[in-house]
LUMROTOR-206176 format. One record per residue (C-alpha): residue in one letter; x, y, z. Coordinates in steps of 0.02 Angstrom, whole numbers, plus 50000, padded with zeros to 5 digits. Last residue first. Example, Ala and Ser with C-alpha at 12.3 -4.5 7.8 and 13.67 -1.06 7.14 Angstrom:
BEGIN
s506844994750357a506154977550390
END
This chain:
BEGIN
t534505080048200v535145094348105i535375084847938l533705077147944y532805094847990t533695102347844l533155090347726f531435093147773a531565111447754s532275108947580f530695097247531g529585110447602l530425124347506l530455114147351m528585109147365i528215128147377f529175131647220a528305118047112y526785124047170q527135141247110y528005133746939i526295125046908y525165139146911g523425136946969s523445151447084q523145143047251f524605151847333k523485167947367v522375157047470a523715154547593k523645172347651n521895171847676s522145155847773l523425165347884k522275178647926k520725167547961i521885157148074l522365172848164k520605178748173s520115162448242i521495161948373g521085179648425d519255174448443p519535158548526g520785165248659f521705181048649r520215191748625d518915179448694i519755177348860t520385195748880k519245208748813i517625198348792d517765187548949i518835198249066s518335214849042k516585212948967w515935198249051f516965199849216f516455218049230t514645213649194g514645200849329i515335210749453k514035224249426k512635212649419s513095205849588p513285223449662g511585226649604v510825210749666f511665208949840i511505225249942y510535237049839d509395223949762y509175215949942l508735232650017e507365236549872d506585219949890f506705221450071y505835238550059w504575235150226k503395226350094n503315241649986l501445243850024l502095242950219f503365257050200n502125267350086y500815266750218l502075271850359p502635285850252k500885291250202n500245291250385e498905304150365d498555299250174a498365280750221l497175284950385w496135297050271k495915283150142t495465270250274i494275281950351n493505287250182k492875269650143n491455272350263t490115258450238v491115245650139f492945244950191l493065252750365y491165248150418y491305229950366s493065228850442i492355234150606p490855223250590i491935208650568s493405212450678l492265210950828v492275192250796v494135189650786v494455201850937i493275191651044p494005174950985t495705182051031l495215188851196y494365172751267i495675159751307i497065172651357w495745182051469y495325165951553p496965162551607p497835147251544h497515130351636d499055121751678s499575105651577s501225113051538l502085102451391p503185087551447l505025091951456l506265082551332f504785080351213k505335070151061i503985068350917s503885052550825d504055041550982a502135041251012w501355053950930f499635045850927y499715038551102d500365053751180k499115064951086s497615055551153q497125066751296g497115082251175i498385091051065f498445080350898i497235066050936e495945076151030k495985090850919f495655081150753f493715081550753f493535100150804g494965105750701a494545098050543f492735102150544v492485118050462s494025120550357g493885102150310i492105103650240a492675120050158l494085109850081i492865097849999a491815112049943l493155120049859p493545104849772i491775102549704l491845121849638m493145119949504v492375104349421y490785112249444p491155125149330s491525143049403e490065156349435h489615169349315m490005187249286t489575194149109e488155203949178i489315213649285k490005220849128l491945218649112k493265232749073k492885245249199n492795234449354e492265243649507y490545234349545n490075243849713g490195237449896h490325218949905f491165204049840t493135208149819k493295223549926f492195215150072i493145198950061l494885205550049r494645218250188w493915203650280s495565194550275y496505210150305i495605214550469a495575196150530t497355194250508l497775210750594l496905204750740a497645188050749t499375197350733f498885206750889i498555190150987g500145181950922i501205196250964y500565194451146a500905175751139a502625178551062l503035191651200t502655177951323t503635165051233f505205175451217g505185181751395n504885163451483g503165157351529k502805141351424l500955144551473y500895160051363a501665150651211f500555135451248e499005147151242i499565156651084i499765140450988a498165132351052d497085148251001k497835145450825s497405127750819y495725126750889y495135143450801g495775139250634s494675122750616l493005133150650f492265132250828p492525151150855f493155162050712g495125159250702t495415171850563l495855158250446a494315147950476l493165162450460t494045167150300g493995150150224i492155149950265i491775166450182m492875159850030l491555145650014t489955156450030w490725169149903t491245156449771y489525148049781p488625165049764l489605171649628k488365183049547k487555188549711w489265191349793v489915202049644g489765219749716g491635222349713m493105221049579n494385232949515r495165237549684i495325218749720d496725218749598q496875201949520e495965202449358d496245186149244k494445186149151f493495192249314s492615174749329h494295165949315i495135178049445v493655173749569s493855156049540g495675156249569s495305167049729g494255152449784l495775140449741f496895150749849l495565153449993l495125134849989a497045129249987k497235140750147f495705133550235f496245115250220a498145116850229h497945128150387t497015113150485f498515101450461l499865114350486h499025121650639f499015103450716m500775101450664a501315116450759v500255110650906n501205093750901y502825102850904a502475113251058g504215115551105v504125135151122g505075136350949a503925123350877a502415135950910f503515149150857f503735140250700m501885136150664y501355154150708g502665160550570l501945149050447q500215157750476s501075173750427c501795167450265t500215159950218s499365175950245y500735185250147a500135174250004i498335176850032i498675195350012k499815191949861k498355181549779i497095195749800d498315209349728n497745224549829q499035224849968v498785236150118i498345223250271a499505210250195v501155219650234t500625220750418a500115202750431a501805197450345f502875206950473f501915201150628a502005181350586t503665183150523t504255191750698m503425178450791g504145163650698v505945171750697i505955174850876c505225156950914i506485149550799i507895159150877n507355153551057l507195135650999a509015136350926l509675143151088q508775130651187s509655116851092y509235098851151e507485099151114f508145103850937i508895086050906p507475073550960s506295087550876c507155083550702r505545078450627v504555093950695v505895105950625l505955097850455f504015096550450v503935115350489g505135117850329a504125106950228t502685118150256v503065129650129m503145115349989t501485107250046a499955115950106a499635134050053h501085138249944i501465124049834l499675117449804a498675132249816s499955143749727v500115131549603p498225130049565t498335148449540p499445147549399g501255155849429e501445174149455m500985170249648a502805166049668d503215184449683p502355183949860l503485169949909w505145173449847t505415188149976h505265176650129l507105173950167l507315188250284f505855182750397q505215165150354a504785158450168s504515140550227k505885133150111g507075147250155m506865147050338a506805128450358g508535127250269l509135140550403f508325129050540l509405114350486l511005126250505i510375132850676c509935115450734i511845108550692l512645123850760d511755122550927i511935103450940a513895106150896k514115118051031v515315133350978t517135137150978i517665150350846g519625151250802i519165148350615f518125133650660s517845124050817i516635110950858e516075106951030k515225091751104n514155094051262v512595087251200s513395072851116q512825058151230p510915063751217i511105065851021q511695048250991s509995039550967f509375053750869v510735051550738e510565031950731n508575033850710y508655047450578n509875039650473v511325051850419t512835043250487g514465044650555f513925054750704l514925070250709y515345072850524f513805064750471i512805077550567l513995092150503f513665087550324i511875087650353g511925105350431l512975111050292a511735104450166f510335113350262g511445129550263f511705128650079d509615124650057g509375141950152v510305151750025r509745140549877n507935144549919v508245163749878l508945156249701f507535146549653a506105156749715k507015172249623i507245161849456a505335156649456a504805175149497a505935182249361n505225169249241a503515173649301a503705192449283d504375190449103k502875181349043k503295168748904f503815156749043w501895152949095f502495139149193g503765148849291i503135146749450l502725128349400f504385123849335y505365132149484s504175124149606c504665106549532l506615111149561g506275114849744v505195100149767g506645089649693e507785099749798w506875094049963g506535076349907f508555075649877f508715082650053l507475071150131q508435055950061l509975062650121f509315066350291n508785048350333d507085039750346s506255049750211t504305047350194v504065065850202l505295071250063m504855056449941l503075060949959m503555079449916a504455073649763f502965062949710t501765077049727f502845089049616l503025076049484s501135074749490l500935093849473y502355095249343a501525081649244m499745091049253f500545106349184r501445097249045t499865088748989k498905105548997h500055114648874p498735123948769d497855132548923h496025135948899s495425122149014m496855126549151y495455131549278g494225117849244i495515103649241s496585112449370y495265109449489i495385090549483h497335091649517v497185103949651l496005092149740a497155076849726s498785088649777i497705093949928l497305077349980c499015069149937v500005082750032v499005085650187v498635066450214l500335061350185m500975075250296v499975068250436s500435049850409s502325057250396v502275063350582a501315049250656d502495036150589i502675027950417k504525028850350i504725023750165s506555020350115w507905024149998n509335017250096v510895026050144e512635018350210l513915031350217m515465023050324g516305017550171s515285019450015n513485010850017i512205022249933w510505017649884s510015001349953l508254999449882i506445001249923v506594998450120l504994999850206n504915007450381n503345004750466e502265010550610y500505008250663n499795016250826n498265005950809l496945019650797a497865034950745v499265026250641e498035014150559k496785029150523f498285038450444i498695023450339i496885023050271f496815041250240s498485041250145l497705027150035l496285038049985a497475052949949s498595041149841i497025034849741s496605053049708v498435055949654l498075041849515l496415049249466s496995066149443t498435061449342i497535049549231i495965060249204e496955075749161s498185065949036n496615057248968r495815074948930d497445082148847g497785067348732i498455050948749y499875051748623r500385070748646g500365067348839f501555051848817f503065059048899g502515071749023s500575063549056l501195045149071i502805050449167a501995061349288g500475050149328i501765035949364l502715047749484p501005051149566l500705033049575f502365029649662v502115035049841l500465028949874t500675011749783y502275007549881e501415011150044m500015000249997
END
């Protein structure tokens, strides 16, 4: 069953990618969607076995590398952590495949697109089922490569190409740290297999490593390097700039990559490596600080953006921040719980935004929308559900996981975690405001589009709406039904040894104001947002005009792109241009290929003159050659 689950998406990718022209667009769509859907059903079966029977397995596919001390198998590891990821990856991927049948119906390259989606799914499954760091890294890089293909799918658009390259390069920064972390693990422990590494950690807590005169604890350095990889993949503060630009790809790509799978790989890495991170309080503090900073930063930027997909992208970035500071306070199970619930409502919002864009003929600016909720009743209803879940409205999925993060952060009780809890509450307010701003500007108020008549607005086809409905069900009920096994009384049985807790999480009851404050803020944000963005729009305009520097600061995303262009991109281009013009063209080409070719051309032009047809000239040249040959024989 495990083999089938993992390899069916690969089979779909091969069939659609290599044989798509023979089997046709429709058959490619059906085959890839069907195979990934079967994987999704199998993932639920495995999850049920893990949840009810504490099922674990480690299937060796083949012996991959056997060189000296390095022994690596390609395996399929099944435990609580991987079973959760299997459900998330396979279910979201299956729904995205089905949704893409309608969304990409007018694209001439449907087979290639479906092949990329299936290949991405396989790479993600390879990542989450690994039992060693090397297989994890290959899956990690496979996901990065597929994201490059998918983000730049519309490669004739300059913006899409630029976004794909940006995502690829920024992730390489984090991946370099990740690779160094794996090298250090092998150097210290002589293995890259999870169980063998984790078993040696308690005895290696005090090990130190020196480099260029600096001595640090080996565990701290390993954790920081691993987290650097997680920062890149999960778009955390300082390595976040690729995520909003990645919205240049088709909307199904945004839902698959940037809602539930690729960007959560960093969270998965930290949780999987909890037996290491538990012994490094420094790394956990860094994770907590970076997570809460990301949550706050992304929320402040999202509140002023006008591109519907970029608002949701920054929302993703913010929610990933919540997951990381949950992991930073040691609540790894809570981080996984939010990862699980977030997959449903964020994929719902991305695919819902795709339905809106589809109806508006590729328009993405919410300022050019409005007043269409009666024209798009199903999309409107489903996006309302996703928004309620995202904001943490009572008793929807986001309510259970987000509140749990804030409560556990508060109960942890040190300075970092308490601050994270307060920032988490304030960020929840910002999340609610920008989420309802998106809804009200998109669906309510006056119709603002000058290019399309409102009469032309129509709902998306059922092949796009059915995946939204399934995700809406998860957005409503996932938190309630799965809270018990993720963070409730059954958590110890469910997680077993897949997550390491050096110290048990606090079982104290948080203050009532912590429990009720966030839901109250979330509920009150709805009428406040309606008043600000529908009833009296002049207030927001006045606030923007009165605080122009702050507004521009947020609108320009804290000027990180400009800052990186100034520090890294600009100087790199100047250095590259110098080497190109001065070293390559003026030096290497001039005295190398170009110089040699010019010399040969010059000599050949001279030699041509001897090809006159006169016998006496040929005889003279033969005489010179013969004389030179005799001279050589005499001399030698």
